[in-house]
C-alpha positions as CSV (number, residue, x, y, z in Angstrom):
1,X,7.2,21.3,-27.9
2,X,7.0,24.9,-26.9
3,X,4.5,24.8,-24.0
4,X,4.1,23.0,-20.8
5,X,0.6,21.6,-21.4
6,X,-0.7,19.8,-18.3
7,X,-2.7,16.6,-18.2
8,X,-5.5,15.7,-15.8
9,X,-6.4,12.1,-15.0
10,X,-9.6,10.8,-13.4
11,X,-9.1,7.3,-12.0
12,X,-11.3,4.6,-10.5
13,X,-10.3,1.3,-9.0
14,X,-12.1,-1.8,-7.6
15,X,-10.6,-4.9,-6.1
16,X,-12.1,-8.2,-5.0
17,X,-10.1,-10.7,-2.8
18,X,-11.3,-14.3,-2.3
19,X,-9.7,-17.1,-0.2
20,X,-11.5,-20.3,-1.1
21,X,-9.0,-22.3,1.0
22,X,-6.4,-21.0,3.4
23,X,-3.5,-21.7,1.0
24,X,-5.1,-20.1,-2.1
25,X,-5.8,-16.4,-2.7
26,X,-7.5,-15.0,-5.7
27,X,-7.5,-11.2,-6.5
28,X,-9.6,-9.7,-9.2
29,X,-9.2,-6.0,-9.9
30,X,-10.5,-3.4,-12.4
31,X,-9.1,0.0,-13.1
32,X,-10.0,2.8,-15.4
33,X,-8.5,6.2,-16.2
34,X,-9.7,9.2,-18.3
35,X,-6.7,11.2,-19.4
36,X,-7.4,14.8,-20.5
37,X,-4.8,16.8,-22.3
38,X,-5.0,20.6,-21.9
39,X,-3.6,21.2,-25.4
40,X,-4.9,24.1,-27.6
41,X,-3.7,24.7,-31.1
42,X,-2.9,28.2,-32.3
43,X,-5.1,29.2,-35.2
44,X,-4.4,32.4,-37.2
45,X,-7.3,34.4,-38.6
46,X,-4.9,36.5,-40.6
47,X,-3.3,33.5,-42.3
48,X,-5.7,30.6,-43.1
49,X,-2.7,28.4,-44.0
50,X,-1.7,28.2,-40.3
51,X,-3.8,25.2,-39.2
52,X,-2.9,22.3,-37.0
53,X,-4.7,19.1,-38.1
54,X,-4.8,17.5,-34.7
55,X,-3.9,18.0,-31.1
56,X,-3.0,15.6,-28.3
57,X,-6.0,13.2,-28.1
58,X,-7.5,12.4,-24.8
59,X,-7.5,8.8,-23.9
60,X,-9.7,6.3,-21.9
61,X,-7.7,3.4,-20.4
62,X,-9.4,0.5,-18.6
63,X,-7.8,-2.7,-17.5
64,X,-8.9,-5.8,-15.7
65,X,-6.7,-8.4,-14.0
66,X,-6.8,-11.7,-12.1
67,X,-4.0,-12.9,-9.8
68,X,-3.7,-16.3,-8.1
69,X,-1.3,-16.9,-5.2
70,X,-0.8,-20.4,-3.7
71,X,1.1,-21.2,-0.5
72,X,3.3,-24.2,-1.3
73,X,5.0,-24.2,2.1
74,X,5.7,-21.9,5.0
75,X,8.5,-20.2,3.0
76,X,7.3,-20.4,-0.6
77,X,4.4,-18.8,-2.5
78,X,3.7,-19.3,-6.2
79,X,1.9,-16.5,-8.0
80,X,0.5,-16.0,-11.5
81,X,-1.4,-13.0,-13.0
82,X,-3.1,-11.9,-16.2
83,X,-4.2,-8.5,-17.2
84,X,-6.0,-7.1,-20.3
85,X,-5.6,-3.4,-21.0
86,X,-7.8,-1.5,-23.4
87,X,-7.2,2.0,-24.8
88,X,-9.9,4.0,-26.5
89,X,-10.6,7.6,-27.3
90,X,-12.2,9.5,-24.5
91,X,-15.8,10.5,-25.0
92,X,-15.5,13.6,-27.2
93,X,-18.9,15.0,-26.0
94,X,-17.7,14.9,-22.4
95,X,-14.1,16.0,-23.0
96,X,-14.1,18.2,-26.2
97,X,-10.9,19.7,-27.5
98,X,-10.6,22.9,-29.5
99,X,-7.8,21.4,-31.7
100,X,-9.4,18.0,-32.1
101,X,-13.1,18.1,-31.2
102,X,-13.8,14.5,-32.2
103,X,-10.5,13.1,-30.8
104,X,-9.2,12.0,-34.2
105,X,-5.7,12.1,-35.5
106,X,-3.9,11.4,-38.8
107,X,-2.1,8.3,-37.5
108,X,-5.2,6.1,-38.0
109,X,-5.1,4.2,-34.8
110,X,-7.8,1.6,-34.5
111,X,-10.8,2.6,-32.3
112,X,-9.8,0.0,-29.6
113,X,-6.2,-0.9,-28.8
114,X,-5.6,-3.7,-26.3
115,X,-2.7,-5.4,-24.6
116,X,-2.4,-8.8,-22.8
117,X,-0.1,-9.2,-19.9
118,X,0.8,-12.6,-18.5
119,X,3.3,-13.3,-15.7
120,X,4.4,-15.6,-12.9
121,X,6.7,-15.4,-9.9
122,X,8.0,-17.3,-6.9
123,X,8.0,-15.6,-3.5
124,X,10.2,-16.7,-0.6
125,X,9.7,-15.3,2.8
126,X,11.5,-16.2,6.0
127,X,10.1,-15.9,9.4
128,X,11.1,-12.2,9.9
129,X,14.5,-11.3,8.5
130,X,14.2,-11.3,4.7
131,X,11.9,-11.9,1.7
132,X,12.7,-12.4,-2.0
133,X,10.7,-12.6,-5.2
134,X,11.7,-13.5,-8.8
135,X,9.4,-13.6,-11.8
136,X,8.8,-13.2,-15.5
137,X,6.2,-11.2,-17.4
138,X,5.2,-11.0,-21.1
139,X,3.2,-8.2,-22.8
140,X,1.7,-8.3,-26.2
141,X,-0.2,-5.4,-27.9
142,X,-2.6,-5.4,-30.8
143,X,-2.2,-2.6,-33.3
144,X,-0.4,-0.4,-30.8
145,X,0.2,2.7,-32.9
146,X,1.9,5.2,-30.6
147,X,-0.6,4.7,-27.7
148,X,0.8,1.4,-26.2
149,X,4.5,0.9,-26.7
150,X,6.1,-1.6,-27.1
151,X,4.4,-4.1,-29.4
152,X,5.9,-7.0,-27.4
153,X,7.6,-7.0,-24.1
154,X,9.5,-9.6,-22.1
155,X,10.4,-8.6,-18.5
156,X,12.5,-10.3,-15.8
157,X,12.2,-8.9,-12.3
158,X,13.2,-9.6,-8.8
159,X,13.2,-7.9,-5.4
160,X,14.7,-8.5,-2.0
161,X,13.4,-7.1,1.3
162,X,15.5,-7.2,4.5
163,X,14.2,-6.4,8.0
164,X,17.2,-6.5,10.4
165,X,15.1,-5.1,13.3
166,X,11.3,-4.8,13.6
167,X,11.2,-1.0,13.0
168,X,13.5,-0.9,9.9
169,X,13.2,-2.4,6.5
170,X,15.5,-2.2,3.5
171,X,14.5,-3.3,0.0
172,X,15.8,-3.4,-3.6
173,X,13.8,-3.9,-6.7
174,X,15.2,-4.5,-10.2
175,X,14.0,-5.5,-13.6
176,X,15.2,-6.1,-17.2
177,X,12.9,-5.5,-20.1
178,X,13.6,-6.9,-23.6
179,X,11.5,-4.7,-25.8
180,X,10.5,-5.3,-29.4
181,X,9.5,-2.2,-31.3
182,X,7.0,-1.8,-34.1
183,X,7.3,-4.3,-37.0
184,X,8.1,-1.5,-39.4
185,X,11.1,-0.4,-37.4
186,X,12.3,-3.9,-36.3
187,X,14.3,-2.6,-33.3
188,X,15.1,-4.3,-30.0
189,X,15.8,-2.3,-26.8
190,X,17.0,-3.4,-23.4
191,X,15.8,-1.4,-20.4
192,X,17.2,-1.9,-16.9
193,X,15.6,-0.4,-13.8
194,X,16.7,-0.6,-10.2
195,X,15.3,1.1,-7.1
196,X,16.2,1.0,-3.4
197,X,13.7,1.8,-0.7
198,X,13.6,2.0,3.1
199,X,10.7,1.9,5.6
200,X,11.1,3.3,9.1
201,X,8.5,2.7,11.8
202,X,8.9,5.2,14.6
203,X,5.6,4.1,16.3
204,X,3.5,0.9,16.0
205,X,0.9,2.5,13.8
206,X,3.1,4.8,11.8
207,X,5.7,4.2,9.1
208,X,7.8,6.5,6.9
209,X,9.1,5.3,3.6
210,X,11.7,6.7,1.2
């Protein structure tokens, strides 16, 4: 609350793409992240009562996914994807913390927290002028605690990309998330996001985006 404690993340990614037939593309990917919080509690030698029971625990996230894309026609692609996300405590021997040496906390989160993400979308692409995509995604988390929020998630999304000339592209991406909170709270949230982007190509091998 009172300090600006930074976080460091070490990431690794691996992707495998396979085209068994020209109209089918399979993508398998794996990602992992070690998140380290630079959080140190204040202990008072003069007053033993001043003692913080835990600090911000460091986390280890790793997720694997599979995506299939099938070319139905020259204009339409159908895509589906699945991801499994696991969250565990980081290795305390590698990333010790003064305030929580063993990366424990009083909220009693299960040692492994996982989420499943399933989605599908339809992608339309014209010859050059514009592309569009609409889809649906569901997320379910097991014993999320406060690490993976929300417990369940339904997301509708869509994006449109317009290329009026070869060197200029405009796009808009929007989504609506219907979010179910923890069973104890029984609350539903609606989250809306919308973003606009532009890509400018001043030279054949260069592009500038904003």
